Residue, then its C-alpha position, 0 to 999 in steps of 0.5 A: m084812310p091810311g093803309l098802315t099795317n101792324g107789321s109795318d108799324q112794328e118795323a117802324q117803331t123798332g127802327e125808331l128805337d134802334t136807330e139814333i136820330a141825328q141832331e143836324v141834317d143836311a139841307g138837301n137830305d130830304d130831297r135826296i131821300a124822296e128822289r131815292i124812294e121815287g127812283i125805286f118805285a119807278e122800277l116797280p110797276d105796281f108802285a107807279g101811283v105812289n107819291v113820296s115826300a120827305n121833311e126832316g127825315v119823315v117820309t110821307l107816302g100817298g096815293a092809292l094801290s089796289d093791293a093791301d100787300a103792296i101798300a105794306r111793301a111800299e112802306n117797308i121799302a121806304a123805311r129801309v132807305s138811309g136817312v129815313v127817320t120814320v114812314q107815314n103811310e097814307i096810301e089808300r086801298d083802291l077798290s075800283v074795278e079799273q084798278n083791280l083788273s090784275v086780280l081778274g087777270e089772275l082769275s082768268g089765268l087760273t081758268d085757262s090753266l084749268i082748261t089746259a089741264l082738263p084733258l090730263f085730269l080726265v085721263a087721270c080719272a079714267v085711269a083711277l076708274a079703270f083700276g077700280f073697275a078691275g078691282v071690282l071684277l077681280s073681287r067678284a071672281t069667286f071661282i079663283w078665290d074659292r080655289i085659293a082659300p080654304n073656306p068661303f069667308l076667307a075667299e070673300l076676305i081675299g076678294s075684298a082686299v084685292k078690290f081695296v088695293f086696286i082702288l087705292g092704287g088707281l087713286v094714287i096713280g091718278l093723283d100722281m098724274i095731275g101732280a097732287g102728291a101733297l093732296l095724296g099725303a093729306v088724304l092718306g094721313g086723314a084716312g089713317v086717323i079715321g082708321i084708328a078711330l074706327g078701330f077703337a069704335m068697332r073693336d068688338t066687331i073686328e075682334n069677332y071677325v079675327a076670331s072667325l078667321m082663326l076658327s076657320l083655319r083651326q077647325p076645332f070641331r066638325p059639323n054635328d059634333h056634340v060640344l060643350i063651349d064653356d057652359l053652352e052645350g049642343r050639336v054644331i050646325r055651322l060656323t059662320s063669319r060671325a057666330t057658331i050655330l049650335m042646336t041644344l039637346e032640347g032642339n033650340h038654336l043657340r048662336v054663340p059669337n065667335s070671339q067667345v068661342f075662340k077664347a072658350v074652353i071647348l069640350n068635344f064629346t064626339r071626338n073620342p067615341q069612348r066615354r066614361f059614366e060614373f055614379e055613386l051608391g051608399i051601403d050600410a056602414d056595417d057592410n063589407p065595402r070590398a064585397a060591394m065593390k066586387l059585386g058592382r063591378d061584376t054587374l057592370d061587366d055583365l051589361a052588354f053596352v059596358l065595354g070590357d076595355p077599359e074595364p069597369t071600376a069601383r072606388v070608395t069615396q067617402v065613409g059617412d056616419s051611416n053609410i059608405v059611399i062607393r063610386f062606380l065607373g064604366w065605359v061605353d061606345q057612343r057610336e053604339a050606346d047612348w051615354n045617358k041611357s047607359r048610365s041610367f040602366a047601369i045605376a038601376a042594375v047595380k042598385d038591384a044587385l046590391e040589394g039582392g046581395g044583402f047590402a042595405l042602401p040606407e037613408p040618413i040615420y039620426r040618433l035622438r036622446f030623450d030625457g026622463r020626462t019624455d014618454p017612452l017610444p013604442i019601439g017594442r010595439s013597432a017592432k012587433v008590427a014590423e015583424s008581423a007585416p008581410e014581406p013585399a012580393s018578389s014580383t014587385r021588385s023589378t030587375a035590371s034585365d026586366d027594364m033593359e031596353d034599347v040603349r042605342p044613341d038618340s038620333q033625333i037631334s043629330a037628324m035635325v042637324e043634318n036635315e037643317r044642313r041640307s035644307d038651310p040656304e045659309q049653309s053655303k056660308d058654313m066655314l067648316d070643312t071636313k076635308r081639312p084636318i081638325e085641331 
């Protein structure tokens, strides 16, 4: 079948359209055209089997060639000869083994080249493996990175970075030795695209690791510190590469992702040993608030666990329909007194003092008005009953001093945290360092 190609057809058609065909042709013009084309093909060994004939400027190519590109090239050459009107390409593709020995020769030459380049390829592989092995050994030399880095997490990160640099360096050198620079560029470009895609897919994980790194450098709290992270309260057990481990005041483990800790508002109750407590009590609206405030302050000042500096204070915060609300404030040293116990005992002490001083702590009073059709309330009878009722014995009212017990800090949770830090094998991954300055 004819081996006409689209490109050659377009060239021939373009030639037919762009070149004006002469009306008269010399008698020997066809012979000269055929002779010229045959002379050109004779200088090209690949076109030795092509037959050329010309009639009225139409050149017909026949024969067989083993390569489709050679068939198209023969047509192109014939069309460029002066005087050719068009080319009829009837060259067939010869698929016989004898005519395609050149292809086998090319494969043989490629095999020979590979065999020749094999020693260089092996040397390049050896260099790349040597760099990779050196990177693995250096990454495992933890005693070096532990001295450089401030915590185990950062030391592990440095070791991984060193290993990656060595492996990448070995790959670059190996590809450069075998002359595959273009392949290296393609690999690095593909790795960059994959890295961007993985970065978007693992955004939360990467954010958490970056937050872990920043927390390990900032050191926002110490082990066993009593902290409030947003609305999560507990004592710090450890800071790992992924989360901050707390023990709640109920004795439960609380795992908070470091990305949340890094962005959270952290309240550290342990950092400053002095802590203030406050509570509110209401007195009758007819009572003197200044006298009640002074009595409450004096009562707080007499408590041994309440600090004298800063001294206790009292403030009127609200005047209601039936009472005056007073807020009492006092300070304790958390190293010597438990905050919750101290506040509880202080409330009881001030309440007893106000009641003993004649101040009423009324409940809400509601005034009701009844119309004439309502039966009168037995107010007089109730008053007489109340007057005749015996007063409660003084022994039934307990004073603050009777109930004043140990207000030393609770150590149960703190002891549990210290015990876990000593016995838990995960403690080796703790990134909190008491030798580093706290933020």
